[in-house]
C-alpha positions in Angstrom: -1.2 -14.4 7.1 -2.8 -12.4 4.3 -1.2 -8.9 3.4 -2.9 -6.6 1.3 -0.2 -4.2 -0.8 -0.9 -1.1 -2.8 2.0 0.2 -4.9 1.2 3.7 -6.0 2.1 6.2 -8.7 1.8 10.0 -8.1 -0.3 12.0 -10.5 2.1 13.1 -13.1 0.9 16.8 -12.8 2.2 16.8 -9.0 5.8 17.4 -7.9 6.9 14.8 -5.4 7.0 17.2 -3.1 3.3 18.2 -3.4 2.5 14.3 -3.6 4.4 13.7 -0.4 2.3 16.7 1.4 -1.3 14.9 0.3 0.2 11.6 1.6 1.3 12.8 5.2 -2.2 14.2 5.5 -4.0 13.3 8.7 -7.2 13.0 6.6 -5.5 10.1 4.7 -4.2 8.7 7.9 -7.7 8.7 9.3 -9.2 6.7 6.4 -6.4 3.9 6.1 -6.8 3.3 9.8 -10.5 3.0 9.5 -9.7 0.7 6.6 -7.8 -1.4 8.6 -10.0 -1.8 11.4 -12.6 -2.7 8.9 -10.8 -5.1 7.4 -9.5 -7.1 10.7 -5.6 -5.8 10.3 -3.2 -6.8 12.9 -0.5 -4.7 11.7 -1.0 -1.4 8.7 1.8 0.7 7.3 2.1 3.5 4.7 5.9 3.9 3.0 7.4 6.5 1.1 9.9 5.3 -1.7 13.1 7.2 -1.3 13.7 9.6 -4.0 17.5 7.9 -4.7 18.7 7.3 -8.1 19.9 3.6 -7.3 15.9 3.0 -7.0 15.8 4.2 -10.6 19.0 2.4 -11.3 17.7 -1.1 -10.0 14.7 -1.2 -12.6 17.0 0.3 -15.6 19.1 -3.3 -14.9 15.9 -5.1 -15.9 14.8 -3.0 -18.5 11.8 -1.2 -16.4 11.5 2.1 -18.2 9.2 3.5 -15.8 10.2 5.4 -12.6 9.8 3.5 -9.3 6.5 3.5 -7.7 6.0 6.9 -5.2 4.7 5.2 -2.1 3.0 1.9 -0.8 0.2 0.7 1.7 0.5 -2.6 3.6 -2.2 -4.1 5.8 -1.6 -7.7 7.2 -4.5 -9.5 8.3 -4.3 -13.2 10.5 -6.4 -15.0 8.0 -8.8 -14.6 5.2 -12.2 -15.1 6.9 -14.6 -12.5 7.0 -12.4 -10.5 4.3 -14.9 -10.9 1.5 -17.6 -10.1 3.9 -15.9 -7.0 5.3 -15.0 -5.8 1.5 -18.6 -6.2 0.6 -20.2 -4.4 3.5 -21.8 -1.0 3.0 -20.0 0.3 5.9 -16.6 -0.6 3.7 -18.1 0.5 0.4 -18.9 4.0 1.9 -15.2 4.2 3.1 -13.9 2.8 -0.2 -15.9 5.9 -1.9 -14.7 8.3 0.6 -10.7 7.1 0.3 -11.0 6.9 -3.4 -12.5 10.6 -3.6 -9.6 11.9 -1.6 -6.7 9.6 -3.4 -8.1 10.6 -6.9 -6.3 14.5 -6.1 -3.0 12.6 -5.6 -2.7 8.9 -6.9 -2.3 8.1 -10.6 -4.9 5.0 -10.4 -4.6 3.5 -13.9 -0.6 3.2 -12.8 -0.8 2.1 -9.3 -1.4 -1.5 -8.1 -3.3 -3.2 -5.3 -3.4 -7.2 -4.4 -3.9 -9.4 -1.8 -1.1 -12.2 -0.9 -0.6 -15.2 0.9 2.6 -14.9 3.2 5.0 -17.2 3.6 7.1 -17.5 6.8 9.7 -14.9 7.1 13.1 -15.5 5.7 14.9 -12.9 8.3 14.2 -11.8 11.7 11.8 -12.6 14.1 9.9 -15.8 13.5 12.7 -16.8 10.9 14.4 -20.4 11.1 17.4 -19.8 13.1 18.9 -22.6 11.0 18.5 -20.9 7.7 17.9 -22.3 4.6 
């Protein structure tokens, strides 16, 4: 299983409320659904980080000075076959430009991160080894 993860920070001039309003827009949702489809995703989620003090405290315990990320987007694909071709297609490039233009209004690209990972079997929950470690 391959997973795309986008850790997102809001633009510093936006309040958390303003960011959440843009994040929850129908237009953004539609672009994410289109991207997931083009990438052959079998699952996709967008999540908002809880605005609770423990999130900042956990970072501070490890010496992190930045605020926690504001949100994340995740897509799951069964494998990487076709992923590179999909990412390089003109259709996806056009979608990427549309998404970038919309996201530029609320995402701090410079302080956000995105990457692909190879997922290991689950540690807990459905599909996890019942016998434990």
